[in-house]
N, C-alpha and C positions, 0 to 999 in steps of 0.2 A: 525669486524676484518679487512675486506677488505679495510677499510679506513686508515689503518695504513700506515705510510711512508714506502718506500722501503729502507731497511737498509743493507748495505754491511759491514760485520764485519771483513773482511780480505782485508786490503789495506795498502800499505806501503808508508813511507816517507823516503827520503834520507837526511841525515844530514851532510853536508860537514864540519860543525864546529867540529863534533866528530872526523872525520878522520884527520882534521888538528891538533887536540889535541894530537892524539896518533902517528902522523907521526914521524918516526925516533926513537921511544922509543924501548929499549931492549925488546924483546919478540914479537914485531909485525912481524918482518921479519920471525921468526921461525913459527909463527902462519900462515902467508901467504904461507910459503913453504909447511906446512902440508896440508893446504887447496888445494894448487896446486896439490900435490901428490894424494890427495883423489879424486879430480875431473878429473884430467888428462888434457893433453895439448889441445886436441880437444875441450873439453867442455869450457875451458878458452878462446879459440880463438873465440867461438861463444858468450859467456856470456859478454865479455868485450864490444864489439860494441852494443849488445842488451841493456845493462844498459845505455851506453852513449847516445843512441838515445832516451831513455826514461827519461833523466834527467829533462826536463821541467815538465812532469807529476809528477815526484817524488819530485820536489822542489817548483814549482810555484802553489800556491793555485788557481789562476785564470784558469790555464790550467787543473788542477784537476777538478774543478767545471764544466768546459765545457765538460770534458769527462764524468762526472757523469750525466750531463743532457742528453748526447747522449745515455747513458746506461739506462736511466730511474731510476737512483739511487738518492734518496733524501738525505740520510745520509750515511756517511762513518765513520767507526771506524778505525782510522789511527794509525798504529803501526810502530815503526822504522824498517828500513831494518834490518833483522837479522845479516847482516854483521857488525852491530854496537855493538854486544854483547861484544866482546873483553874480553872473560873470561880468557885470559892469563894475564890480567893486575894485578899489585900489588894493595894493598889496597888504597893507595893514588891516583893512577891513576884511579882505578875503581870508586872511589867517584866522581872524576871530570867527568868521562864519564857519569855516570847516571844522575848527576845534569845537565850537558849540554844537554844530550839527552832529558831529561824531559822538560827542559825549551824551547829547540828548537822545540820540537813536539807541545808543548802548543802554542808557537808563531805561528807556521804554521796553527794550527786549529783556532786560534783567528781571522783569516781572514774571517771566516764564521762560527761563533760559533753555529748557528742553524743547520748547515749541516755537520760540521766536529767535531768529538769527538776523543780524543786521548788516547793512552796508553804510558806509560813510560817503563823504564828498571830497573832491579835490578841485582846486581852482584852476580850471583849464586855461583861463585867461592869463595866468602867471605860471608858465611851464616850469620855471625854476623852483616852484613851491610844491609841485605835485608829488614828488617822492616823499617829502616831509609829511605831507597831508595823508598819503597812503600809510606810511609808517604809524602816524598818529591813530588812524582808524584801526589798524591791526592791534595797536597797543590797548585800545579800548575793548578788545575782544570781538570786533566786527570782522566779517569774512572778506571784506574788500571794499570797493567803492563804486558809486554810480556816476556816470558821466553823460553829458549831452552829446549830440552828433558833431558839434564843432564849438569853438569859442569865437568871439568876434574877430574876424580877420585871420583865423587860424584853423586849418582843417586837421583831422586826426592823422593824416599822412605827414604832418610837419615833423622834421627831424628833431625839433625841440622836445617832442614827447618820448623820444627813445629811452631816456632814463626811467620814465614812468613804466613803459612796457617791460623794461629789463627788471625793474624792482618787483613788478607784479608777477613776472615769471619766477624770479628767485624765491618769492615768499609763497607762491601758490595762491595769491589773492585773486578773488573774483572781480571782474570788471563788468558792470551792468550798463550796457549802452541804451540809454533812454532819452530820446530827443525831447527838447522843450522849445517850442516855437519853430516856425519854418521861414526861411529866407525868401520864399516866394511872396511873402508880405501881403499887401492889400489885394492881390489877385484872389486871395482865399478868404476874404473878409465877410462872406455870406454863407449861410446854411451850414456853418461849422466845418467848412472845407479846410480851415486852418488845422483841424485835427484829422478829419477823415481822409484827406489827401495829403496834407502837410506832414503828418507823422510818418506814414509809409515812405514818402519821398526822402525825408531826412535820414531814415534808417538806411535806405538804399544808397544814398550818396555817401554816408559815413562808412558803411561797410565796403563800398567800392573803393574809397580812398585807402582803406586798410589793406585791401586785396591787391589792387593794381600798383600801389607804391612799393610793395614788397615788405611791408611791416610784418605780415604774417610769415614770410620767409625768414626774416631776421629774428622773429620771436615766436618760434613754433610752440612753445610751452604756455603761451598766453591763454588764460581761461576766460574768454569773453562771451557774455550772454547778450544777445540782441533782443530787445523788447519787440512786441507786436509782430512776432514771427519773422523779424528781419525786414518788414515792410515789403516793398515790391520786388526786392532783389531775388529771393529764392525762386519765385515763379517765373521770373523773366531773365534768369541767368544765362539762358541760351544766347541771348543777344550779346552779352559780355564775352562769352566763349567765342562767338563768331568774330567779334572785333579783335580779340587777342590773337586769334589764328590768322586773321586776314591783314591786319594793319601793323606796321612796324611801331607806330607811336603807342598804340594800345598795348602791345605786347612787351614794351621795353622795360617795364618796372618789376614784373613778377615772373617767377620761374615756371609756373605751372598754369594749366587751364583754370580760369577763374572759378568754375563750378567746383573744382576739387577743394577749394578753400572752405566751402560750406561745411565740409566734414571736419574742419578744424575749429569751427565755431559752435556755440550753443544758441538755441533759439527758444523763446517761450512759445506757448501754444495759442496765444491770444490773437486769432485771425478771424474769428466770427463766421467761419464757413467750413463745414466739415470736409469739403472737397479740397479747399486750399490747405487745410491741415494735413490731409493725406499726401498732397503734393510736397509739402514741407518735409514730411517724414521721408518721402521718396528721395528728394534731392539732397537733404542733409544727413539722412540716416536716422533710424529710430533711437539710436543712442545719443543723439545730439539735440533732441527736442525735450523741453521741460514744461511742466504744467505752469500756466500763468493766468492770473485773474484780473490784474489791475485793481485789486481791492483798495478802497470801496467805491471807486469812481464810476460814473454812469457809463463811461466808454469801456468798462470791464464787463465781466460776466459774474453773475451771482451763483452760477452752478458750473464751476470749471471742470469738475469731473464728468458731469453730464454732457458738456460741450465736447469733451474728449471722447466720451463713449459714442457720441453721434457720428464720429468720423469712421467708425467701423474698422478700426485697426485689429490686427491679430491680438490674441490675449497677451502674448509676450511683449509686443510693441506697446499695447495699452498700459501695461504695468510698468514698463520702462519709462514711459513719458509721465505717467501718474506720479511716480516717485522714485523708481529705481535709479534713474540717471542722476537726479538731483541729490538723492541720499549719498551717492558716491561722491558727488561734487562738493557737497557740504560736509562730507566726512561724518554723516549722521549714522552710518551703518556700522 
C-alpha cells in the first residue's frame, strides 16, 4: 500500500469562462449581495486579495504541478471553486454553467492527465437537470461532480435528488460534498465565522439529511466524499446515535445507528487538528479518510502530508489515507 501515489482529493480550479458567462445576468448581483452580507466586509477585504494572488495556482496547470511537486503530491482531484455553483441561475443559464464548467475543468486537467483528475458541477437548484449534468461531466472524462450542502429551499434529503443518487451509483461517479455559504447568515458575519463555523455546520447538516432520511440506505453504492472532514458530525455523532435510539421521530427515517453510516462515506483529512484527524479515522475507519488540502486557498494546508503525519497514525493507516484509499477510489492503481 505504501507504494500508492500521494493523492489530494480536495483541490480547486478557478474558471474565468464561467464568471464571464454569468456576468451581468439578473440574479447574480442579488446572490453576491447575500454572500457579502453573510461573510461581512472584513472577510471580503481579506478574501479578495487572497484569491487574486492565487490566480496562477488556480488557473495555470504548470504552476499547479510545480506546487504539487513541492508538496509531494502525485495526483490531485480538481474541483471547480464553489463560487461557480451559481444555484440562483434559471434552467437555461444553469445548463450553460454546468456544461462550461465541466468542459473547462476537463481542459485544465488534460494538461497532465496522469496527475490531474477532475470533477464537474450539477445544478442542484434544478433537480431534473442533475442526471444530465452528471452524464455530461462523465462524458468529458471527469470522475464525478461537486455539490454544495443544499440548494435554495431544497435539502439533500429531498426525494427529487433520488435520480441523481441512482445515476451516481450506476456509473460509480464520485460526489464531492463541499458547502458554499452558510444559512446562519449574518450571525457569522465577523471574524470569518462564515467559514470557520459555517462550513463545518453545513457539512454536518447535509450529511445528517443524507443519513437520517434513509438516502444512504436506498443508495448503498453512493461514493460520496465530504470535505473538511465532514465538519462537526464525525466528532459529535454520539448525539445523533442517542437521538436515533431514544426518540421515535429521530429514528423513523434510517435503518441503522447513524454512526454506522460514517463507514459508508468518505472524508477528506482537512480538519487542522491532529487529534480530530485521529478521531475521524477512529469513527469512519482508516479506509474512509482521504488526503485533502483545499489547494490553494488560505483555509487549506500547504503541507497536507505533513499534517497527516502529525496525527501519529500507524504506518498502514498513514499510507491508506495518504493515497492508498484514493488510488482505489480514483482507479489510479
